[in-house]
BALOBA-1460 file (C-alpha; in Angstrom, 3 decimals):
// residues 86
<rec num="1" residu="m" x="175.702" y="85.283" z="18.927"/>
<rec num="2" residu="k" x="177.006" y="88.708" z="19.910"/>
<rec num="3" residu="k" x="179.581" y="90.258" z="17.599"/>
<rec num="4" residu="e" x="182.644" y="91.691" z="19.359"/>
<rec num="5" residu="v" x="183.598" y="95.216" z="18.318"/>
<rec num="6" residu="p" x="187.335" y="95.617" z="17.777"/>
<rec num="7" residu="h" x="188.947" y="98.066" z="20.157"/>
<rec num="8" residu="d" x="191.895" y="99.274" z="18.133"/>
<rec num="9" residu="k" x="193.174" y="102.616" z="16.897"/>
<rec num="10" residu="y" x="190.721" y="102.607" z="13.985"/>
<rec num="11" residu="f" x="187.762" y="102.189" z="16.315"/>
<rec num="12" residu="l" x="189.149" y="104.989" z="18.476"/>
<rec num="13" residu="k" x="189.534" y="107.152" z="15.359"/>
<rec num="14" residu="s" x="185.860" y="106.639" z="14.498"/>
<rec num="15" residu="l" x="184.915" y="107.502" z="18.090"/>
<rec num="16" residu="h" x="186.878" y="110.744" z="17.823"/>
<rec num="17" residu="q" x="185.096" y="111.552" z="14.558"/>
<rec num="18" residu="e" x="181.705" y="110.962" z="16.177"/>
<rec num="19" residu="i" x="182.652" y="113.150" z="19.140"/>
<rec num="20" residu="d" x="183.642" y="115.929" z="16.711"/>
<rec num="21" residu="l" x="180.294" y="115.492" z="14.971"/>
<rec num="22" residu="y" x="178.422" y="115.925" z="18.247"/>
<rec num="23" residu="d" x="180.540" y="118.983" z="19.051"/>
<rec num="24" residu="r" x="179.501" y="120.503" z="15.717"/>
<rec num="25" residu="k" x="175.856" y="119.575" z="16.312"/>
<rec num="26" residu="l" x="175.965" y="121.294" z="19.703"/>
<rec num="27" residu="a" x="177.529" y="124.415" z="18.191"/>
<rec num="28" residu="h" x="174.870" y="124.465" z="15.463"/>
<rec num="29" residu="l" x="172.116" y="124.021" z="18.018"/>
<rec num="30" residu="e" x="173.495" y="126.892" z="20.066"/>
<rec num="31" residu="k" x="173.799" y="129.299" z="17.132"/>
<rec num="32" residu="y" x="171.074" y="128.539" z="14.612"/>
<rec num="33" residu="v" x="168.252" y="126.396" z="15.980"/>
<rec num="34" residu="e" x="165.250" y="128.203" z="17.420"/>
<rec num="35" residu="f" x="163.090" y="126.651" z="20.118"/>
<rec num="36" residu="a" x="159.698" y="127.547" z="21.554"/>
<rec num="37" residu="s" x="161.095" y="127.691" z="25.072"/>
<rec num="38" residu="t" x="164.352" y="127.459" z="26.933"/>
<rec num="39" residu="a" x="163.202" y="124.141" z="28.398"/>
<rec num="40" residu="d" x="162.943" y="122.681" z="24.880"/>
<rec num="41" residu="r" x="166.419" y="123.980" z="24.036"/>
<rec num="42" residu="q" x="167.828" y="122.529" z="27.256"/>
<rec num="43" residu="e" x="166.197" y="119.159" z="26.582"/>
<rec num="44" residu="a" x="167.651" y="118.958" z="23.059"/>
<rec num="45" residu="e" x="171.067" y="120.030" z="24.321"/>
<rec num="46" residu="n" x="170.990" y="117.476" z="27.144"/>
<rec num="47" residu="k" x="170.187" y="114.658" z="24.691"/>
<rec num="48" residu="l" x="173.183" y="115.542" z="22.531"/>
<rec num="49" residu="l" x="175.438" y="115.946" z="25.567"/>
<rec num="50" residu="a" x="174.382" y="112.542" z="26.911"/>
<rec num="51" residu="k" x="175.204" y="110.816" z="23.632"/>
<rec num="52" residu="r" x="178.512" y="112.675" z="23.390"/>
<rec num="53" residu="a" x="179.414" y="111.834" z="26.994"/>
<rec num="54" residu="l" x="178.944" y="108.122" z="26.320"/>
<rec num="55" residu="l" x="181.290" y="108.310" z="23.329"/>
<rec num="56" residu="a" x="183.814" y="110.376" z="25.286"/>
<rec num="57" residu="t" x="183.802" y="107.876" z="28.145"/>
<rec num="58" residu="t" x="184.485" y="105.021" z="25.745"/>
<rec num="59" residu="a" x="187.274" y="106.979" z="24.020"/>
<rec num="60" residu="r" x="188.941" y="107.850" z="27.330"/>
<rec num="61" residu="q" x="188.661" y="104.228" z="28.469"/>
<rec num="62" residu="l" x="190.373" y="103.014" z="25.296"/>
<rec num="63" residu="a" x="193.116" y="105.622" z="25.724"/>
<rec num="64" residu="a" x="193.604" y="104.452" z="29.322"/>
<rec num="65" residu="e" x="193.921" y="100.869" z="28.063"/>
<rec num="66" residu="g" x="196.796" y="101.973" z="25.830"/>
<rec num="67" residu="v" x="195.074" y="102.361" z="22.469"/>
<rec num="68" residu="e" x="196.748" y="105.314" z="20.782"/>
<rec num="69" residu="f" x="195.434" y="107.599" z="18.089"/>
<rec num="70" residu="d" x="196.222" y="111.207" z="17.253"/>
<rec num="71" residu="p" x="194.757" y="113.700" z="16.825"/>
<rec num="72" residu="c" x="192.193" y="113.788" z="19.583"/>
<rec num="73" residu="p" x="188.873" y="115.566" z="19.092"/>
<rec num="74" residu="r" x="189.106" y="119.340" z="19.304"/>
<rec num="75" residu="s" x="187.155" y="119.417" z="22.549"/>
<rec num="76" residu="f" x="189.569" y="116.925" z="24.163"/>
<rec num="77" residu="r" x="192.552" y="119.013" z="23.034"/>
<rec num="78" residu="a" x="190.996" y="122.206" z="24.429"/>
<rec num="79" residu="s" x="190.413" y="120.614" z="27.824"/>
<rec num="80" residu="a" x="193.932" y="119.135" z="27.837"/>
<rec num="81" residu="d" x="195.446" y="122.555" z="27.004"/>
<rec num="82" residu="t" x="193.428" y="124.180" z="29.780"/>
<rec num="83" residu="s" x="194.505" y="121.598" z="32.363"/>
<rec num="84" residu="a" x="198.155" y="121.830" z="31.244"/>
<rec num="85" residu="n" x="198.165" y="125.620" z="31.494"/>
<rec num="86" residu="g" x="196.138" y="125.824" z="34.699"/>
C-alpha cells in the first residue's frame, strides 16, 4: 500500500527548507570544494541542480494549486524580484 504524502503548507515549508539547503550546498561547492578537473566540478554541480530542480518544480506546482506558505526560499525571492523589476 502506497502512503499518500500530504500536500499542505507544512509540506511546502519543508520543500522550501530543502531548496534552501541545496542553495547553500551549491554555494559551498562553488567556494570551497576543490576538484581534480572542471568536468568533475560540473558533474557534482549538475547532480545538485537536478535534485534542487525537482524540489523547485514540486514547490511551484503546490503554489499553483493554491497552497500558500511564506517566506519562499531566497532563490525564489531573488528571481521574483528580478522579474518584477525587469
